[in-house]
N, C-alpha and C positions, 0 to 999 in steps of 0.2 A: 825335800826335792823329789823323792820317790812318789809321794802323793800327788804332787803337781804334774809329774810326768805321766802318771797313771790317768789322771783326769784329762790331760791333753790328748792322750791316745784315744780315750773313749769319745771325747768330743769330736775328734777328727772323723769318727764314724758317721756322725749324724748332724753336726752343727755347721760344717762348712756350707755356706749358702743359706743357712737359716737367717731370717730377719726380714726378708721381703714380706709385705703383707700378703697376705693372700688369705675352711670348712673341713672337709673330710679328707681321708687319705687319697680320695679320688681327685682332690685339688680344690674343691669349692665348698662353701657352707651351704646349708639347705634351707628351703622354706620361703624364699623370696620370689616375687614375681615382678616383672617390669610394670611400670605405671601405664595406664591407658594413654592413648595419643589422640586427642581431639582438637588440639590447638586452642585458639582464643586470644584475648587481649592480655598480653604479658606485661604491659607497661606499668611501672610502679615500683615501690620498694617493698621487699618481702623478707620476712624472717624465715630461716631455713631450719627444718628439723627432719631427720631421716625417719622414714617409715619402716623400711626393711632393706638391708643391704646384704648381698652375697659377695664374698671376697675369695680371691685365689690365695690359698695358704699352702700350696704345694711345696714351696721352698722349705717349709719347716719339716718336711718328711723326705726331702731329696736324698739325704745320706743314708736313710734306713727305711726301706719300703714297708716294713712291718709297723712303723710308727703311724699314728693317726693324729689328725689335728682338725680343729674347727674354730671358726671365729665366734667370739662371745661379746655381745653388747656393743658392737660397732655402731657408731652414729656420726652423722655430720650435722653441725650446728653453725649458725652464722647469719649473715645478711647479704642480700643481693639487690641491686637496683637496675632495672632495665628502663632506659629513657626512650621517649618517642623519637629522639634523634638517632636511634639504633646504636647507642653506646651503652655500656654496662660497667658497673663497679661491683666487686665481690670480695668478701672475706669469709672464709669458712674453715672449720677445724674438724678434722677426722680423729676420732679416738676410739679405743676399745681394747680388747685383749684377745689372745689366741691361747686355746687350751691344747696342749700337746701331750700325748701319752707315749712315752718311750719304753718299749719292752726291754727285757734284760739283754737281748741280743744287741741292742743299740748302745748299751752302757758297759759292755765288756770288751776291753782291749785285748791285744794278742797275748798278754801275760795271764789272762784268765781271771783277773781280780776286778770285779765290777765296781763302777763308781756308784756311790750311794746317792740317794735323793738329797740329803743334806749337803753333799759336795756339789751336786749338779746345779742347784739353784744359784749359788754364788758364782760358779764358773760361767753360767749363761749370762749373768748380769755384768760380769767384769768388763766386757768390751765396751760397755756404755751405750749400747743400741736401744735398751729398753728402760722403761720407767721403773719396773719392779718385776721380780720373778719369784714365784712361790711353788716349790716342788714338794710333793708328798708321795709316800709309798702307795702304789696301786698294784696289788698282787706282787709279782716279782719284778715289776718295773716302776716307773715314776710317772706321775701326772703333774705337769707343770703349767701353771697359769702365768702367761707372759703378758704383762700390761705394756702395751706399746706406748712409746713417747708420742704425745699428741702432735699431729701434723697440721700446721696452719698454712692455708693457701690464700694469697691475695692476687687480684688481677683487675685490670681495667682494659677496655678496648671496645671493639665493635661487635655487634651480634647480628645474626640474620635468621630468617625463618624460611624454611623450604618445605614444599609439599603440604603447607598449611599447618603442620604439627611437629616439625623437627627444628629445634632451637640450637643454633651453633654459636657459642660464645668464644671469641678469639679464633684461633686457627683450627682447633681440633676438638673442642669440648662440646660434643654433640649429645643432645638429649631429646627423647620424645617427651612432649609435654601436653598438659590438659588443664585448662582454667575452668573451674566450677563456678556456679552461680552464687555460692555461699562465701565468695571472697578468698577461697583457697585455690592453690594450683598444685599439680604433681609433676615432677620431673623424673623420667626413667632413664636408666643407663642405655647407651647405644653401643653396639658391638665395636670393640677395639678403641673406644674413646674413654677418656677420664670423665668424671662428673664433678663439677665444682672444683676442677683442678687436681682431683685426687685419682691416681691410677690404682689398678688392682681390683676394681669393682666390676663384677661380671653380670650382675642383675640386681634389681631392686628399685626402690623409688624414694624420692624426697618429697616432703610436704612443705609447700611455701604458703605462708599466711601474710596477707597484705597488711601493711602498716599504715 
């Protein structure tokens, strides 16, 4: 019981609020750019593959400002069809992991006895939010790779194109897009909007390949 109490106290320092997807301690991952916006004929069936995604991971460090986090290997896969009648159908899956480094300050409750990395991994996994958690010692702290449970989004509805290069599917899923002559298209995130039904993406692009 004492061990459980000690873990609970330490987790309360950093883990309340953890679990929303979201890069660095500044809140986002690095290295992604939005897709170009040139418009074009989007009608057809397309396979979806992510090119690069930037995610907000700030919730993983909310309880301990000295912790750092970054998204690792996030991708969206699936299929989408845009009909000439301005309707669409879509199924896409978002998957990936978040790597979080918890320094000793995040893992030491008021009794001064730190939680070990071997204890932290199972404690993070226990609520059932994640597919897996692997924590290893990193200096005096722990580095945890948190594999997120894959999130599948399905949708049907109408779509519209505005300004010649902004594709809006449903009520709020806005993307800049560009159709290339080689039979591929790119979709880029739009400020404040989900992409393919997935929230928490702040920049990046998807590659669509015509089927």
